[in-house]
N, C-alpha and C positions, 0 to 999 in steps of 0.2 A: 590366627595361629598363636599358640602360647610361646612365651619367651623361652629361648634355649637355656638350659641349665648346665652347670659344670659336669654333671654326670652323663650328659648326652654322649653317645658313642662318637659323634663327629668331633667333639672337643677333645676327647681322650685320644682318638686316633691322630688328630692334628698335633697334639703336644708331643706325641711320640715321634712324629715326623720332624717336628721342630728341633728336637734334640739331635736328630741325625743330619739335618740339613739346614744350617743357618746361612743364608745368603744375603749379601749386602744390597741395599737400595741403589747404590751409586756405581755398580760395576760396569755400566755402559759409558761412563765418562772417559773421554780420551784426551782431555787437555783444555786449553783456553777456548778454542772453538769460535769465538766471535771477535772481530777486530775492534780495537779501541775506537776507531772512527765510528763504527756502527753504534757502539755503546754511548759515545758522546752525543750523537744525534738523538738517540732514544732518551737519554737523560735530560736533554734540553727541550724535548717536546712539551707542548702545552696541552692541557685537557681539563678535565674536571667532570664531576658526576653529572652536572647539568648539561654537558656538551652533547650527550647522546642518550637516546631513550632505550630502556631495557626492552627486550623482546617480549611479546605477549606469551604468557605461560599457558601451554596446552597440556600440562601434566595430567589433568583429569581425563583426557581422551587418549593421550599417547603414553602408553606404559613402557617406555624405553628410556635408556640413559647411557651416556658414554662418559666414563671416568678415566681421565688421563693421569698417569702417575709415573713414578720412577721404577726402574727395574728392581725386582726382588724386594718389594716394599709391601707385600701382602702375603698372608698365609697361603701356601701352595702345597698340594699333595703330590704323590709320586707320578700322577698322570697329568700334571700341569694344570690342574683345576684349582679353584680358589674356594675351599669349603665354606668359609664364613659368607662369601659373596653368593654362593649357591643357596645358603640358608636365607639370606636376605631376599633373593628372588622368589623363593617359595613363600616367604612371609608376606611380601609386599605385592606380588604379582607383577613386579617391574623387571623387565629383561635388561640386563646390564652388559654392556661391552666394556671390558676392562682393557684399556689401551696403554701399553707400556711405551709412552710417547715422549717422556721427559728424560733426556739424558744429561741435561744441564739447564739451569735457569735461563742463561743468556741465549743458548741455541734454540730453546723452545720459544722464547719470546720473539726471536728473530723470525721464526716460522709463522707466527700468528699476529704479529703487531699490526700489519696492514688491515687485516680483517677486523681486529679490535678497534682500530681507529675509525672504521666505517660503521661500527656497531653491528657487524655481521656475525653469524654463527661460525665458530672456528672448528666445529666438529667435536667439541667436548662440552659437556654440560656441567662438569666440575673438574677441576685440576688442582693438584697439590704442589705448591711452589713455596720457596723459602721466604722468610720474613721480609727481607729487603726488596725482593721482587714483588711481593704482595703489596708492600708500601707504594711502589711505583705504580702498580695497576690501579690501586685505589685513588692515588693522586691524579691519574689520567682519566678517571671515570670509566675504566674498562671492566669493572665488575659490578654485579648486582647486590643490592641490599638483601640480607637474609631476613626471613620472617621467623623470629625466635618462637612464635606461637606454634610453628610447625616443627620445631626442634626442641621439644620439652626436655630432652636429655642434656641440653646445653647447661642445665643446672649442675651437671656432673663435671663441668670444666674446672680444673684445678684453679685455685684463686690467683696464683702468680702469673697465669697466662690470660686473665680476663680483660686486662686493660693495657695492652701494648701501646706505645706512643703513636704507632701508625694506624691503629684501629681501636680507639677507646670504646669499650663495651662490646667489642666484636660485632660491629654492625655489618661488616662485609666479609669476614673470614672466620674460620674455626680451625684450631690446630689439629693436625693429623698425627704427627710424631715429632719428638724433639731429640736432640743429641748434643754431644760435646765434640769439640776438636781438642786433641791433646797429643801425647807422644806415644809412639809404638817402637818396639825394639825386638831384635832377635835375641831370645834368652840364651841360646847356645853360645853366641858370639859376644854378647854383652851381659854376662851373668849378674852384674851389679845394677843393671837397669838404668833408667834415665829419670831425672827429676827436674831438669832445667832445660830451657831452649838453648842456652849457650853450650851445653854439652854436645849438641849437634855439630858444633863448629870445631870439635876436637880434631886435631890433625890426623889421628888414627882412623877417623871416619871419612877422610877426604874421598869424594867420589862415591860414597855409599849412603848418602842422605837424600831423602825424598821430601817434598813439601806439596801442599795442596794448591790447585789452581783457583780455589775459592779465596778471593782477596781478603775477605773479612776474617777468615780463619788463620791463614798464614801470617798476614801482616798484623792481625789482631794479637796473636800470641807473641810476636816479636815486640809489639808496642807494650804489652803487659809486662814483659821482662824488663823493659826500659822504664817502668814505673808509671805508665799511663793507665788511667781508668777509662777503658774503652767505652763504657756505658755512659760516661759523663760528657756534657757539652763543653767542658773546659778545655779540650784539646782541639787542634786544627791542623793547618798545613805544615807547621814546623814539626810537630810530633809525628805526623804521618810520614813526612819526607825523611825524617831521621830513621824510621823503621825500614823504609824502602831502601835507604842507603846501605843499611846492614844486609838486607836481602840481596841487593845487587852485588855487594862485595862477596858474599858467599857463593853466588852463582858464577861470577866472573872468575873466581879462584878455582872453581871446579869442586868446591866442597859439596855443593848441592848437585846431585846427578840429574834429577828430574823434577819438573813442576807438572803435576798431573791431577786428574780426578781420581776416581776409584781404581783406575788401572795401576795405581801405586801398589795394590795388593799383589799383582803379578810380580812386581820387582822385589817385594819382600819375600814372597814364596821362592823365587828363583835365587835369592841371595845377592841380586844386583844392588839392593839397598839393605842395610842392616838396621837403619833407624829412619823414622819419618814422622812428619806431622800428619795425623790421620783423623778419621771420624770414628767415634767410640764403638758403635755397634759392629763395625766392620772387622774389628780385631777378633771378636768372637767367631765371626763367619770365616775368617782366614784360618783360625785354629781348627775349626770344624773341617775345613777343606783339606788341611794337611794331616788331620787325624791325630792331634795332640794338643799340647799347651806350649807351643814353640814361641809364641809372641806375647809380649806383655803390653799393657796399656796403662798410662797414668796421666792425670791432669798435672801440668807443670806446677812447681811450687809457687810461681808468680801468677798462676791462674790459667784457666782455659776459656774457650768461647762456648756459649750456649745458643743454639738456634732452634727454630721450629719450621717445619713444613706445614702449610695450611691449605685447607679446602677453600676455594673461591668458586663462584659461579660467573663465567664470562658474560659480558653484557649482551651478547647475541644469542645466548642459550634460551630456547623456548620450553625448557623442561626444568625450571628452577625448583618446582615443587617436588619432583622426583629426586633431585639432588639433595634437598633438605631431608627427605625421608631416609636417604642413604646415610647422611651425616648423623641423624638421630639414632639409627641402628648401630653405627660404630661407636656411639657414646654409651651403649649398654656395657656395664662393667665387665661382664663375662666375655663379650665379644672383644672388647679392648684388650683384655688380658691375654686372650688367645693370640691376637695379632702380635702383641708385644713379645710374647714368648718366641715367636717365629723370627721377628725382625731384630730383636735385641736393641730397641731404642726406647726412649722414655715415653710412656703413655701419658696423654694429657687428661685422662679420665679418672676422676675421683671414684673410689670404690673398686677400681681394677685390682688393687693390691689385695683387698679382702677376697675378691673373686679368685685371685691366683692362689691364695692359701688353700682353697678348696680344689682347684684344678691341679696344681702342682706346686707344693710348698718350696721346692728347690729353687724356684725363681724369685721368691719373695725378697731375699736379701741381695739380689743382683743390683748393684749400684748403677748399672747402665740402663736399667728399666725403672727401678724405684729408688732414685737417689735420695739420701737423707739430707737434713739441713747442713751437716758438715760438708757434704759433697757439693751441694748447691752454693754454699758460701764461697767456694773456690772458683766459680765460673761467672762470666759476665756476658751480657748480650751487647754485641757491637752496636753502638748508637746509630739511629737513623741518619743518613747523610742527606744534605740538601741536594737538589739536582746538579748544582754547580760542583759540589764536592764529589758526587758520584762520577761525573764526567772526568774531572781532573784526576782523582785518585785512581780511577780505572786505567787511564792512560799511563800514569806513573807505574802502576803495577805491571801492566802488560808490556811496557817498554823493556822491563827486565827480561822477560821471557823471549822477547824478540831480539835481544842483544843490543838494544839502544843505549 
């Protein structure tokens, strides 16, 4: 089958739907979800790529695939179908079950960790999880090596995502989408906007502030305002604890109303919160839902976090070849541009911007999809933690939400 082009009716129809309905990938999140004790045990587990054997690949005979992903993280039409996925099925002959199974990194891991430890099939042939969780899975030997020869479009991966510290050369993972954590505010109530994290602690906002249940984003932003380079290995327990102390102070005082996943969107829309630490693409989605430009978004002056969600193939999947074909398809620039227009997150695909110029030029200057160097210079990737740090810092962070 020939490669789809920007002029294809499917793409044009989808872009129109994207303008009407931008929904967030994280809207199923409901909070912290997993106990600190569970995370501590998981972080201290031992493993390694040699500890278990990858499943035998039967992709040449079995033309099926299950893809586990976050809610509202793929183009969707008015009938609840996924146009780019339908196009992939027709092109490849592979029947795909798209499973909206990931509501949070930790809760998803808790559901499948026992099967992963045994090298068993978890019911997903590929799943998209965030950098730090992918780092854990790689370290434990829970994911399969990718065959780059079967993913020729990997050459379209943008250079700054080619060699993360947890997966040099992208041996085990491939980015799906990326985004920022920053500040959002109600423009009607806060017409001057927000530029710093400390503005969230203004007495006039007491009880009207929301923060994310993702430790690296909430604590990462606080640390950056305190002068810490979160991407550097130069910081440790002292710097982390200082940021947690500030976090605890604001929670105990009642300044912070909620610590949530993407359900923070409901609080902003209802007016229960007027300002929050949020994920970038969600603000566009919230504005689309309320039918206006009610909420603003900005990367704080001290910097924001940058994260990616990544494809991996679980160790027990017998359909790795099918998963690699899926990854290769979504690295076609036209396909990547179409998805990005719908989800409003950063596409990792080189050439997607040029494709977008042909599909819909109004998206080309969108800094949430195609950030320029000036924008990227403002953000940092939270450095990879050791297993001991992961355990310790998670307990510290969660203890605030538990009132300890």
